[in-house]
N, C-alpha and C positions, 0 to 999 in steps of 0.2 A: 098614580095620578101625576106625579112630578115628571116622569119621563114622557107621559102622554101630553102634558102641558107644554113641555119643551118642543115636542114634535109639532104641535099645532102652532107654536110661536114661530118656528122656522118656516113652516108652510105659509103662514100668514105673510111674513116678510118677503118670501120668494114670490108669492102671487102678486103682492103689491108692486114689486119691482118689475116683474114680467109683464104685467098688464098696465104699467105706467099709472098706477092708482095711488102713488105716494102723495102725501099731503102734509102740511105743517100740523094740522089737527090730528092726523093719523099718527104722527111722531109723538105727540103728547099722549094720545090714547095708548100707544104701544108701551111707552116707558111706564106710565102710571099703572096700567093694567098688569104689566109684568111684576112690578113691585107689590101690588096688592095681592095678586094670586099667589106669588111665592110666599109672602108673609102668612097668608091664610093657610097654605099647605104646611109650612114649618110649624105654625102654632098649634096645629091639630095634635102634634106629638105631646103637647102639654097634658093631655088626658092620661098619659102613662105616668104613674107615680114614681117609677124608677128613673125617670128622666128629670134632671134638675130644671125646674121651671125658670130659675134665675139665669142659668146658663143658656137655656133655649131663648129666652127673651133677649139676652145679650147678643146671641148669634143673629137673631132676626134684626136687631138694631144695626149690627155691623154689616149685614147683607144690604140693608137699605142704604147705609152710609157708603158702602162700596159702589153701589149703582149711582148714588148722588155724585160721588167724586168723578165718576165716568162722564156724567152729563154736564158737569161743571166746566170741563175743558173748553167748550165753545165760548164760554164767557171771557176767556182770555185769548181768543182767536185760534184755538186748536180744534182738532177733530175730536169727536167723542172717543174716550179712552176705553179700551177693552182689556187692558193689561191684567195679568193673572198674578198669582197662581190660582185664584178662586173666583172664577167668573160664574155666570149664570148656569152654564151647562155643567161646570164642575160641582157647583152646589147641588144641582139636580141629581148628579151621580151619587154624591155622598149622602144626601138625605134619602135617596132610594135605597142605598146600602143600609142605612139605619133601619128602615122599614123591613128590609129582608132579614136583618138580624133579629128584629122584634118578632117576626113570624117563625124563623127557623131555630133560634137558640132554645126556646122552650120545648122543642121536640127532643132535645138531648139532656136538658137539665131543668129543674124547677127553681133553681137558684136565681131569684130576682136581683140579688145583689150583683151577681156576675153580669146579668143582662144590663143593669144600670151602669156598671163599670165600662162595659163595651160601648154602649150608646153615648154615655157622657164623655168617654175618651175620644170618640169620633167627633163629638161636638167641640171639644177643646181643640182638636186638630183643625177643624173648620174655622174656629175663631182665630187661631194663630195665622192661618193662611189668608183669612179675610183681612186681618190687620196688615199683613204684608201686601195684599192687593191694594188696599187703600193707600198705603205708602207709595207703592209703585205707580199708581195712577196719578197721584199728586206730583211725585218726583218727575215722571216722564212728561207730564203736561207742562211743568215749569221749564224742564230742560229744552223741550222743543220750542217753547215760547221765546227763549233767549236767542 
């Protein structure tokens, strides 16, 4: 679903630009709906007992914060920031990988501890990269503002 959501998001933006249907209200809808849909898709993973709920909630918070730091740049006269290394499409890839792991690893082992270790390890990586993304977006916004 995450990859499908990202595809529809890209198509939506391309169609709006192509047919000159961009609007200020559409910009609000785009950003808000992106954050809401991503968060809902991330939090679905909380149903799996081997995934750390606290870690997943932290990642959802950091993802929201990273998007917020991107949209804050215009407040200081800069363009919206898309700096990485963990942007929307990167998160879509990594969360899709987690779901692939959840589906495929049990085909080879019944060890839920191993499954949790892999999934939570990926979440920790995502968290570290999201923290770096937040830092990069703030740093680059301020650097170009000077």
